[in-house]
N, C-alpha and C positions, 0 to 999 in steps of 0.2 A: 485613562479608564479606571473605574472603581469597581472592585468586586467585594461584596459584603463578606466579611470573615465569619464563617460559621464553623466553630470547632465543637464537636460533640464531647461528652464526657469520656467516651472511648478514646478519642484522639488525644485528649489531655492525659490519659493514663490514670485517672482517678474518678471516683464518684463520691457524693456526699450522702451519708445516711445519718439522720438525726444530728446533723451538725458536726459529724466526725468524718474526716477524709479517710477513705479506704482505697488502697491501690487495687486496680483491676486490670486484667490483661486485654489488650486491644486485639480482638480476634479477626478483624477485617483482613482480607487477603492482600498480599503483595501481588503486583503484576509486572512481569518482564515482557516487553513487546519488542521483538526482533524484526526489523524491516530490512529486507534485502533490496538491492537496486538492480533492475533489469533482469530479474530471475523468473523464468517461465516454469510452469509445471513440468514440462518434459525434461527438465534438467535435474530432477531429483529422483533418487532411487525409489522412494515411497510413492512416486507418481508414475513409475514404470521404466525409468532409465536403467539400463544395464551397463552403461559406460561411465557416467558421472558417479563418483563415489561420495556418498553423503551419509555415512553410518550414524552420526549423531542426530541429524535431522530425521532420519528414518526411524531411529529409536524413539524420538519424540512422538512421531506419528503412531508408533505401536503402543505408546503409553497414553495417548490422547485420542483426539478425533481429527480426522482428515476430511476437508471439504472438497467436493468434486465440482461444484458450481460456484466458486468464489471469484469475485471480479474486483479489479481496480476501477474506481469511478472515472479515471482518465487513462488514456493510452500512453501518456508520458508522465514524467515524475512530479513536477510541481502541482498540477491539478489534483492528482491523487493524494499527495501529502497534505494539501489544504483540506481535502475532504476528511482525511484521517484526524486532523486536529479539530475540525468544527462539526463533523457529522452532516455537512451540507454538500449538495452536488457542486462540483466545480463551476458549472454553468451559472448557478445561482450566485456564487461568489464572484463571477466574471474572471476567475483565474483558470483560463482554459489552455494556456500554452506554457512551456518551460520558462522559468524566470532566470535572468532577464533575456528577452528575445526582441530583436528589432522588427518593426513592421516593414514589410517590403511590398510596395504597391505596384507589382509588376505581373500580376496574375489576373485571370478573368474576373475573379471576385476580390473586392477590397475587404481586408480583414478588419474586424472591429478593434477599437482601442481598449484592449482588455486591462484588467487590474494587474499592476506590476509588483505587488507584494501583498502579504496577508495583513489586512488592516488590524491595528491594535484594538479596534472596537469589537472585532470578532472574539467571542468568548470561547476559549478552547477547553477541552476536557481536562487539561493539566491545570488550568486556573481553578476549575471547580474542585478537583481533587486536592489541590493545595489549600483551598479554603476549608476543606473538610479535614485537614490535619495530615494529609499525606505528604511525604517528602518526595519530590519529583526531580528527575534528571533526564537530560537528553544528551547523548554523546554521539557525534557523527554528523551525517549530512542533514542540512536544514532545507536549503533551496526555496525559502519562502520570503527572503528579504529582497529589497530593491536592487541589491547587488550581491554577488556570491562572497565577496571578501571585504574585510575592513579597509578603511573606516566607514565606507558608505553603507555597509550591511548592518552595522552595530545597532541603529535605532529600531530595527525590526527583527532582531535575533531572538532565539527561543527564551532567553532570560526575561524578555518583555511579554512572553505569552504563557507564563505559569510554571516555568521550570526553574527550580531552586539551583540546580547545578547544571552547567552546560559546557560543552567543548565542541565547537563547530569545526568540522573537517571539510576538505575539498579534494576532489580527485586530482591527480597530477595532470595539469593542462596549462598551456601558455606560459606566462611568466610566474604562475603560482605553483612552482614545483619546489618542494622543500627538500633539504639534504637527505632525509630518510626515505623520500619517495622514489627510490630506485627499485628495479625489478628484483634485486637480490635481497632487499630489506623489507620494507613495509609500504609498497607503492600506494596502496589504497587505504592505508590507515587502519586496517583491520586489527592489528596487534595493539595499536594505540587505543582504539575504542574499547577493545576487550579488557585491557589493563585498567582503564577507568571504570568499566562496569564491575569488574571483580572487586576493586577497592570500594566502590559505592555499596555493594552488597555487604562487604565486611563491616562497614561503618554504620549500616542501618539494619542490623539483624534484629533489633529490639523494637522497631517501630514500623508502621505500614509505609510502603514505598511504591512508587511507580517508576520503573526504569525503562526508558526508550533507547534501545540500541539500534542506531540508525546508520546502516552501512552504506558506503560508496560502491562497494563491489557487488556484482560483477560488471559494473558499467565500464564502457570504454574509458581510456585506452587499455588494451589487453596487455597486461604486464604481470609477470610472476617469475619465481625462481627457475633457472634453467633446468636444474635437476628434477624439479617436480613436473615441469612441462615434458621433459624427456620420458619420464615414467608413463605419462598418458600417451605420448607418441608411440610407445611400444605396445600399447594395448590393442587387442583386436577391435576393430570398428572405428579406430581413430580417423580413418579416411572418409567415413560416412558424412553426408552433409548435415546431419543432426548432431554431430559430435565435434568438439573443438578442444584440442589438448591444452591450450592456454586457458580457456574458460574453465576447463576441468581442474587445472591447477589452482586457479583463483577460487573456485568453489570449494576446493579441499581446505584452503585456509579459512574460508568463511565457516565451513562445517566444523573445523577444529575449534574456532572461536565459540561456536554454540556449545560444543562439548565441554569446554572449560567453564562456561557459565552454568551449564547444567550440573557439573560436578561441584561447583562452588555452592550452589543452592542445596544440594544433598549434604555436603560436608558441613554446612552451616546449620543443619537441622531445620531448614525452611521449606523443605519439599512439600510437606503436607498443607502448607498455607501459602503457597506461591503459585500463581497462575502463569503459564508461559504461552505466549501467542507468537506464532511465526507467520510472516506475510511478505508480500513483494509489492512494489509500487506500480509495476506494469509487467507485461510479458517480456520475453527475451528478444534480443535484436536478431531478426531473421537473417541479416547479412552475415552474422557470426556463426550461427548454427540454426538449421531449419527447425521450426517449432512443431514438427510432426507430433501428433496427428492434426494440429491446428493449422489454420491458414494464416499466412503473414506473421507479423510480430510487432514489436514496439512501434508506436505511432499510429498503427491501423486500428480500426474498430472491428476488424475480424477477431476471432477468438484468440489467435496468437498474440494479439496486442493487449488484451484485457483480461483473459482468463489467467488466474494466478493461484499459487499455492496458499492455503490457509490451514494451519494446524493449531489446535488448542489442547493443552494439557491442564487439567484441573482436578487434582485428586479428590475423590469423594463425590464429584459432581459429573464427571465425564467418564463414561465407560471406556476402558483402554481398548485400542485397536478398532474403534468405530469409524464409520464413514457417514457423511451426510450429503444428500443431493440438493439440499436447500439452496435457494438463490440468496447469496450473500454479497454485499458490496462493501467497499472501504468506508462508505458513509455510515455503516452499521457499527463500526468499531467504538466511537464515543459513547453512544447509548448503552452498548454492551459493557464497556469498562465501568460505567457509572452504576449499572445494575449489579455487576460483580462486586463492587465495593460498597454496595448498600446505600448509595446516595439517594435521598428521597426527593429532593427538589431538582428534578431533571428538566432541562430546557424544553419548551414545547415547539421550538422552531427547527428541530432536527428533521432532515429528510430521511435519515437512517432510522432503523428499528433495532432494538436489542435482540440478539439471537441466543440469549441465555436459555430460553425455552427449548431451542433446537439442541443445545448441548446436553440437555437432560432427556430429550425425546427426539430422536433423529427424524421422526415422521412429521414433526411440526414444520409448518410453512412460515416464511417471513414475508416475502414480497410476491405480489402477482406480476409486477412489472419492474424492470430496471431500465434506466435511460443513460444515454451518453450524448455529448455535444462537443464537436471540435470544429470551430469556424475558421480554421487556419490551414496553411500549407506547411507541412512538416518536411524540412529539408532532408533529415536523416533517413526517413523511410520512404518518402514520396507520397505520403498520405495527403489527400486533398480534403477540403471542407465537407463535413458530413455529420450525421447524427444516427443514433441507433436506439432500438428498444428490444429488450428480451422479454417475452411473455410466455410463461410455461416453457415448452420446447421450441417455440417459434422465435426467430430472430429476424428483425427487419432493419436494413440499412438504407438511409436516404442520402444521396449525393447532391449537395447543395448547388453545385455548378449547373447540373441538369435541371433541378427543380426551379432554380431562380433565373435560368437563361432560356426558358422556353422549350425544354426537352423533358417535361414532366413525366411522359410515358416511359422514359428510360431512367428515371431517377431512383428507382427502388430495386433492392435485392432482398429476397425472402428465402430463409433457410429453415429446415426442420432439423434442429440440432440433435434430436434423438437418433436419427438414422443418417445424418450427414454432418458429423462433427467437423469435417474439413471444409464445410461451406463451399461445395463444388457445384451443386445443382440449384440454380436460381429459380424459385417457384413463383416469383412475383406475377408473371403473366398467366400462369396456369391456375393460380389461386387468387383471383382478383378481390374476392370478398375479404379474405384474411389480410391481404395487402392494404386494402382500403381501411379496415378496422385498425390495424396497427399504425398506419401512417396518421390516422386521426388521433390516436392516443399520443403519439410522439408530438404532434402539433399542439395538442392540449397541454402536454407537460411543458413544452417550450414557453407557452404563454403564461402558465402558472408560475414557472421558475424565473420569468423575466430575463431570458437568455439574450445575449448579444448575437445578432445574425450578421453574416457577411452580406455585402450588397454588390450588384454589378458594378464593375470598374469602368468608368467612362474613358479612362486613359489607356486601357489595354488595347 
């Protein structure tokens, strides 16, 4: 793949006036993007939890803007991460399931043969920023290669997708458990990722950078220091289904990592020119802790699986302590990053839209509709093939088994999220006009995006 190198005079750090070179300061902002794994909104203090302790992330929300209708474009990790890199819906990329996952043809519907890695032909926002003179880095989880670990993963790792510096980590699992990945040390690589991030900031204080801090935590397996777990076991409410002492301990380490990065930015004198964005790749795992007030969790297209935290701090552009109800998706991150960094030649094939205008005016709207497509059977959650659309306060879910196997009258669930955030009252039968309208919009989007649909399985 070839990306044309376009470095502005600002990126080079000089300009020419009358044939004389004069140094000038590059005023384009730095961006630090922190991505948590399997973290739902209900697990953060700034989103309402009184059990989980996240003082540094809460402080970030107080100093920036917190979004209350932010979504991951997928209900599982790889699809969302692909959308974050490309600004495209996972269904358009055909990356609709975690990578790698084997096809199992033992269900009523046969799953499509989806894309098993992020193609190098896909242009990422990192490649664009790099061509504009930004120094780019990704430390942590990638999960977009044909395999998770080397040597098979190497041809499709982040260094091939626009990141100057990379260090790919993996959660402790199977045969890929490193000596330091024990519960009393750094099981999920949070400390390792943080150390790399702090060093990167120190080395790049004088030039614009994009730092992608991509955590494996709080993904399973649940592992953390015994002393920290005991601290949360003693807290009031630890027995409630929405709380989990081990997750709380894991989240404390993640929050401390954020605090160290925030402190480093302030101590380095970069606070006024560094944008910080905090996000999660999907909702929390409902089997670990109930995602109250949302229904279900990771894997599902109910709110618990796709509603995620989004916090943006941008001094001078974002009013501290603000909130926004705008509909935002992970597909919106690339165009937003590019507008923040003043990139002029923005790709026209984004599904996402920049939400910079929302950051400056919370009343601004971005999307009329957001869409989801999951043509698989998800073992971890029990999710079955389905699609969804959110339009204003309405949310429609279509279950593909029913719509493809002759039970179309039972295929839809319709919810009014304004007064039913827990998706408890299905209005599909009582409001047939809205159901018909939204199902038509979902079908039109599937056709325009060229999605892969499951089909009836003759062997079932």
